[in-house]
C-alpha positions in Angstrom: -8.4 -80.8 95.9 -8.6 -80.2 92.4 -10.7 -82.2 90.2 -8.7 -84.5 87.9 -8.8 -83.7 84.1 -10.0 -85.9 81.4 -8.9 -84.9 77.7 -11.7 -86.6 75.4 -10.8 -87.5 72.0 -13.6 -88.6 69.7 -14.5 -87.6 66.2 -18.4 -87.7 66.7 -19.6 -84.7 68.6 -22.6 -86.3 69.8 -19.9 -88.8 71.6 -17.8 -85.9 73.1 -21.4 -84.1 74.2 -22.4 -87.4 76.2 -18.6 -88.0 77.6 -18.6 -84.2 78.5 -21.7 -84.1 80.6 -21.5 -87.8 82.2 -17.9 -87.0 83.1 -18.1 -83.3 84.1 -21.6 -84.8 86.3 -18.9 -87.2 88.5 -16.6 -84.6 88.6 -13.9 -84.0 86.3 -12.9 -81.4 84.3 -13.1 -82.1 80.2 -11.3 -80.9 77.8 -11.7 -82.3 74.0 -10.1 -83.0 70.7 -11.8 -83.9 67.4 -9.0 -85.6 66.1 -5.7 -86.7 66.4 -3.3 -83.5 65.8 -5.5 -81.4 68.0 -5.4 -84.3 70.6 -1.2 -84.2 70.5 -1.4 -80.3 70.6 -3.8 -80.4 73.9 -1.3 -82.8 75.8 1.5 -80.7 75.0 -0.3 -77.6 75.9 -2.4 -78.5 79.1 -0.9 -82.0 80.3 -4.2 -83.5 81.2 -4.2 -86.1 84.1 -5.7 -88.9 81.7 -6.9 -89.4 78.2 -9.8 -91.1 76.7 -8.5 -91.8 73.5 -11.1 -93.4 70.3 -8.9 -95.4 67.8 -11.5 -94.2 64.6 -9.9 -90.6 64.2 -10.1 -88.5 60.8 -6.6 -87.7 60.1 -4.1 -89.9 62.1 -5.2 -93.5 63.3 -5.6 -94.0 67.0 -2.3 -96.2 67.4 -0.5 -94.0 66.0 -1.9 -90.7 68.0 -0.9 -93.7 71.0 2.4 -94.3 69.5 3.3 -90.5 69.5 1.8 -89.5 72.8 4.0 -92.6 74.4 7.0 -90.8 72.5 6.6 -87.9 74.7 4.5 -88.3 77.5 3.2 -90.8 80.4 0.0 -89.6 80.7 -2.3 -92.6 81.3 -4.5 -93.5 78.3 -7.9 -95.1 78.1 -8.5 -96.3 74.7 -12.3 -96.0 73.5 -13.3 -98.3 70.8 -16.0 -99.9 68.6 -13.4 -102.6 67.6 -14.5 -105.6 69.1 -11.7 -108.3 68.1 -8.9 -108.9 70.7 -6.3 -108.3 68.3 -6.7 -104.7 68.4 -7.3 -104.2 72.2 -4.2 -106.2 72.7 -2.4 -103.8 70.3 -3.6 -100.8 71.9 -2.4 -102.3 75.4 1.2 -103.5 74.0 1.3 -99.8 72.2 1.3 -97.9 75.7 -2.7 -97.7 76.5 -3.4 -98.6 80.1 -6.9 -100.2 79.5 -9.9 -99.9 77.0 -13.5 -99.5 76.9 -15.5 -101.2 74.2 -18.2 -99.1 72.6 -21.2 -98.9 73.7 -20.1 -98.5 77.3 -21.7 -97.6 80.8 -20.9 -94.4 82.1 -20.1 -96.0 85.5 -17.7 -98.7 84.0 -15.9 -95.6 82.0 -15.5 -93.6 85.2 -14.1 -96.7 87.3 -11.5 -97.2 84.1 -10.6 -93.8 84.3 -10.3 -93.5 87.6 -8.2 -96.9 88.0 -5.9 -96.0 85.3 -5.1 -92.3 87.5 -4.7 -94.0 90.8 -2.3 -96.6 88.8 -0.1 -93.7 87.6 -0.1 -92.2 90.6 0.8 -95.2 92.9 4.0 -95.8 90.6 4.9 -92.4 90.9 4.8 -92.8 94.9 6.1 -96.7 94.8 3.9 -97.9 97.2 5.3 -101.0 98.8 2.5 -102.3 100.0 -1.1 -103.3 98.3 -4.3 -104.4 99.9 -7.4 -105.3 98.1 -10.3 -106.9 99.9 -8.5 -110.0 101.8 -5.3 -110.2 99.6 -2.3 -108.0 100.8 1.3 -108.2 99.3 4.0 -106.6 100.6 6.7 -106.0 98.0 9.6 -104.9 100.1 9.1 -108.2 102.6 8.0 -110.2 99.7 5.0 -111.3 101.8 1.7 -112.5 100.7 -1.1 -113.1 103.1 -4.6 -113.9 102.5 -7.1 -113.0 105.2 -3.9 -112.7 107.3 -2.6 -116.1 107.0 0.5 -116.1 105.0 0.7 -117.9 101.5 3.7 -119.7 100.3 4.2 -119.0 96.6 6.9 -120.4 94.1 9.3 -117.5 93.1 7.8 -117.6 89.6 4.0 -117.8 91.2 5.4 -114.7 93.2 6.6 -112.9 90.1 3.9 -112.9 88.5 1.3 -111.5 91.2 3.8 -108.7 92.1 3.9 -108.2 88.4 0.3 -107.6 88.6 0.3 -105.9 91.9 2.7 -103.2 90.6 -0.2 -102.5 87.5 -3.1 -103.1 89.6 -6.4 -102.5 88.0 -4.6 -102.2 84.4 -4.7 -104.8 81.9 -1.5 -106.7 81.3 -1.6 -108.6 78.0 0.0 -112.1 77.7 3.2 -110.5 75.5 3.5 -108.0 78.0 3.6 -110.5 81.2 6.0 -112.7 79.1 8.0 -110.4 78.0 8.8 -108.9 81.7 8.9 -112.2 83.3 10.5 -115.2 80.8 11.6 -113.1 77.6 11.4 -114.6 74.6 11.2 -118.2 76.0 7.7 -118.1 77.3 4.5 -119.3 76.2 0.9 -118.3 77.0 0.1 -121.9 77.9 2.6 -121.9 80.6 1.7 -118.5 81.9 -1.8 -120.2 82.2 -0.7 -122.8 83.9 1.4 -120.2 86.8 -1.8 -118.1 87.1 -4.1 -121.3 87.6 -1.7 -122.0 90.6 -1.7 -118.6 92.1 -5.3 -118.4 92.2 -5.4 -121.8 94.3 -3.7 -120.1 96.7 -5.2 -116.4 97.0 -8.7 -117.0 96.0 -11.6 -118.2 97.9 -13.1 -119.8 94.8 -10.5 -120.3 92.2 -13.2 -121.1 89.6 -14.5 -117.8 90.4 -11.6 -115.3 90.8 -12.0 -112.2 92.6 -8.6 -111.1 92.6 -6.8 -112.4 89.5 -9.4 -111.6 86.4 -9.1 -112.8 82.9 -9.9 -110.2 80.3 -10.4 -113.2 77.5 -7.8 -113.5 74.5 -5.8 -110.5 76.1 -4.5 -110.8 79.4 -5.1 -110.6 83.1 -6.4 -107.8 85.7 -5.2 -107.6 89.0 -8.8 -106.6 90.9 -8.7 -103.4 93.6 -11.3 -103.3 95.7 -11.8 -101.2 98.9 
């Protein structure tokens, strides 16, 4: 099996060197780009499996690079940013990023996010109808949800929320993305939080310490993927 490839886009040589060494040690094939223009050329020429994109680039803003990538490619993009504010994270996710990692970062977390972004895109291409994570199982064809083998009754809206998270398992979905998919212009974040709380009451062993539906504070929700 060919090792997955990642394009590292960062203007700092020391960061690129660290990422090249760390990711290569984890079995990734690593290519590099020092600015936005080089990144766009590299994606067009080599079609990497995943792009790791720093937002602070010297020529094009990272958000502009993301916009141009999304206009021509569905390649998974994990944003690497030093920006702590939630608005920047939400903007990147709403702009088409699959996930984000904030500097400073741990190699284990970074590799996990890259693998999840790649797995999500492969799942989309294969249109897998069944999802299993730990004790949670969701059959998207039969619309059946079980926890530990026992059936769980969800309202239509609760199921729609869970199904949307399943289809993007491992990826952060912003409040805006979820509301736009399920409510259109009529939804609000507080309404969404109420429904997520109801779903957690039905699928989590401890709804106060959820294992399945994780909150990304100020951003949205992520459905965890467990072996």
